[in-house]
N, C-alpha and C positions, 0 to 999 in steps of 0.2 A: 268336277265338270258333270252336269246333268245327262241323263240319257238322251234327252231330246236334241241337244245341241250337237254333241260329238264333233265340235269344231275346236281345233288347237292352232296354236301359232308354233312354227318352226323355223329353225335356221340349220342350213346345211353348208358346211365349209370343206371344200376340198381341193387343197393346193390354193390357187387364187380364185377358184370358182365359188360364187356364193348363191345359194338358193335359199329364199326366205318367203315367209308368209305375207311379210311387210313389203309392198310393191316398191317402197322408196329403197329398199336394201338389195332386193333381189337382182341377180344378173343371169342366171339360169333357169331353166323350166324344169321343175321337179316332177316327174310322173310316178315315181315309186320309191319306196324306201324300206327297208328291212334291217333291223339291228339285232343282235343276238349275244347274250352273255350266258354262258352255259357251264355248270359244274362238271357235268358229265362229259368227258374228254380230256382236260377241258377245252372249251373253244370260246373265241370271241370275235365276231366279224360283222361286217356291214356290207349292204349292197345298196347302192344309190343309182337310180335311173334318171337320166337327163333326157328331156325330150328334144333336145336342138343339136342335132348332129353336126351341125356346121361349126359349131364352137369347138375350141381346142380343147382336149381332153387332159386332165390331170396326169402327172407323171408319177410312175412308181416310187414311192418314198416319200410323196408330198404328204403334209399332215391332214388330218381328217377329224372334224369335229361336229357332232349332231346335239343340237339341243331341241327340247320339246317343251311346251306349255300347255297345259289343260285349264288354265285359269287360277291355278295355286302357284305360280312362279315357274319361271324357266328353269328346267333341269338338264344337265349335260347328261345324255345317255350313252354315248360313245366318243371315245378319242382314240385315233390309231393313225394308221398311215396306209397310203395307198399301195395295194399289192399289184394290181393290174387294172387296165381300162381297155374296154372293147367295144367295138360298134355293134349295135342291135339293128333291127329292121326299122325301129322307131326313134332311134337316138344313140345315146352312150350309156353303158354299164359300167360302175365303177365298184371294184371289190377292195375291201379295207380289212386290214388285221390290226390286232393289238399286240403287245410285247410278248403274249403267249407263244405266238408263232415262232418267233425268234429262239425261244427257249427249246424248241422241239429239235433244233438243228445244231446248237452249241454244246461243245464238250469242254469240260474243264477238268483240272487235277488239284486235288486240295486233300489235307490231312488235319484231322480235328482230334483234340484229345480232351478229355474231362469237361464237354459242354453239353448243353440241352439240344434238342432236337430243332426247336425253333431257332436257335443260335445258327445252326448251320444253313437252315432255311433262309434267313435274312442275308447271311453273308453271300449264298449263292445267287440270290437275286442282286445284291450289290455288285457282286463281280460281273454279272450278265448286264449291268446297266439299267436294271428294271427298278420301279418303285415298289417298295414293300409296304403294305398296309398292315391290316391286323392279321397277326400270325398267332395260331393257337399254341399255348404253352406245351411243349412237348416233354417226353421222359429224358432222364440223365443217360447220356451215352459216354462209355469208357472211352471209345475211340470210333470214328467213322472216316472212311476213306471215299473220296469222290474221284473215280477213275474214269478214263475214257472207255467209250462202248456204250454204256447208257448216257443219254443226253443229260443235259441239266434238269429238262422237264422230267426225264425218267427218276433221277435222284429225288426231285422234288416230290413226285407222286409216293415214292417210297417212304419218304420222311412224313408227308401228310398223313399216310396210313398209320405209322407210329404215333401221331398225335391224336387220331380219330378225326380227322378234319378233311376238307376238300379244297382243292385250288380253284379259284376263279379271279376273273379281272372285273374292276367295276368301270362306270362310265368315264372315269378320268384316266383310264389305263393303269390304275394301280393294282398290283398283285396282291391276293390276299390267300392266307390259309386258314379256313374257317371251320371251327367245330360247331356242332349244335348248341345254340344258346337259348335256353328257355326265356331270356330277357331280352331277346333280340326285338326290333322294332315289328309292330304288328299293324297290318293294314287290313281294312274290313271292306267288303264288298256285299252288296244288298242283293238277294235272290229277287228275280223280276224287275231289276232297275238298273244297276251298275254292271251286273253280271249277265253276260250274254251266253256262255257256254259252260258247261260242267262235265268233266269226264274224270270219275275218281274211282279207284277201286283198291283193295287191299292185296298185295302181291307178297307172299312169304318170301323172305331171303333165301338166298341160296344156301348160305351158312346162317345156322341159327345160334353159334356159338363160336368162341376162338380160345385157342390154348397157345401161350405165348411161351417160349423157351429162349433163355438167354445162355450165357456161359460164365465160367469162373466160378470161384469159392467165396465171393465177397459175402454173400448172405450167411455162410457157416463158419467163415474163418475171420470176417472183417474185411473193410476197404482194402487194406493194405495187401491182402492176399487175393485180390480180384484176378491176378494174372495166373494163380494156380490151377492146375488141372484138377477136375472134380468127378468122382465116379457118380455121384448122386447130385443131379441137378435139379431136383424138387424145390430147392430153396431158392432157385433163380428162375422160377416160372409163375405164371398167372393164368387165370381163366375167367371168363365171364360169358353170360348166356343172354338170350332174349327169349321169354316165356311166349305162350300162346297169345297173351293179351299185349305184347308188345312192349313188356317191362323189363327193364335190365336188371340181371341177377348175378352179381358179382360172385366168383367163386364155383360156378356151376358150369357144366358142359352139356349141351343139347345133344340131339341125334344126328345132326349135320355139322361137327365142329371143322372149323378151318385152323390149321397148325401153323404158326408162324415161328419160325427160327431166326434169331436176330443176335449175332455175337456181340454187338455193340452193347446190349444190355447186360449189365454184370450184378444186378441186384433183384431181389424177390418184389421191391417196392417198384422198381421201374417195370418189371414184367406186368404186373398187377395193374399199374397205371394204363399201359397200353392195352391190356385186355378191355378193361373198363370203357376207355376212350373209344374203342372199336365198336364194342357192343352198344354204346349209346348213339354211335353214328348209324348202327344199322337199324336201332329204334326209331331214327328219325326218319327212316325210309319207310316205315309202316304203311303209309298211305301213297300211293302214286298216282300220277295223272297230270291233268292240267285243266285250267279255265282261261275263258276269253273274256276280258273285261275293256270298258271304254279306257282310252288312252290314260295310262298311269305310269308317268316318267318317274316318280319317286321311289317306286318299289326297286330293291337291290337284292341280288342273289344272297342268301342267308338269313333273310328276313322272314316273317311268318305271315300268313294270310287267314283271315276269319270269314266264314260266309255267314250272313246274318238274313233273318226272315226265312229261312229255310223251311218249308212245310214239314210236319212231322211224319207225314205219309210217304215222303220223298226217299228213295233208296239211300242217298248219301246222309240223310239224317242220322241214322243208326251209326254209320262209319264215322262220321265226325263226333257223334256223342260220346265216344268211347275215351275220350280225353287225349286223343293225337292231335298234334299241331300239323298245319300245312306249312312245310319248311320249303321255301322258295330255292329251287335249283337253276331255274332257267327263266330268264326275262327276255323276251322277243317282242320288239314294237314293230308295228307294220303301218304304213302310211300309203293308201292308194285311192283311185278314184271311185272303185267298186264299193269298198266297205268303210272307207274314211280312215280314222285312227283307232287301231286295236292293239291291245296289249295281251298277249299270251304268258300266263305264268305256268311253269312246269314245276312238279314237286317229285 
């Protein structure tokens, strides 16, 4: 879509209510829209504003689906359920959530033996009635116990950490556990054209390395002795760091290490895999910030952004010239009468 037009087609469905840019299909007056999918949390929600207060509001639990089209084809950017509907001074506000919200209140009990972390993630999502999408390959676990107290979301966060990945929902309410992927789809935005705002900076990570400790004597005595008590755990440990240039360095510790103790890891290979995956994820956070672009419904969390035509004298040019990618962690679409259709991408 060109910078000059900033006009999009949209369709908003909330229960039986339909608002559309096509006057032949619309039944409600849409005055505002905001959708957000965010790895940090993770969160996934939508706020719809209707300008016709006299119409009946959707009910909690009603399905919600939002589609946007910037000229490159219609894309579903949000699918979820109505959480609440409330009256405002000028109409109705409808708040919707995805399946991520339900995982934060659900508790389950399960025991797993001799499986990988990604198997547990997929099984927990299946038990919760959620749709699993891409799930990062995780380390082999000797045993993993899902117990009450932590919610399903709490267990999924812990497992995602072992995979060096992030939890996120996409526009179709499919839940993913995504590790940084250099081969992920890349979207280009031109400085001075489709790029409206840029705010980027390097934020040193709280921890610059990780030291992972497992349990058992598998590394020293063999897999069949994994249950043995061991006085020397050096064979079931791993470490990895991120240097001052943001490069992953397996086998090293920095000045601010994080120590992770996980008894489900029973081999040095598994501990090393967790350390490297964690360090790779930290390296993907080397550049933080956000940009505003004209409506871009095709961008998904986990994909990459490239800024083109950036002047060499621009402060961000040096930052981006160091070879670090902009990995999308948040996608927020806004539609209102003041600014039109804007997408904010957070890194």
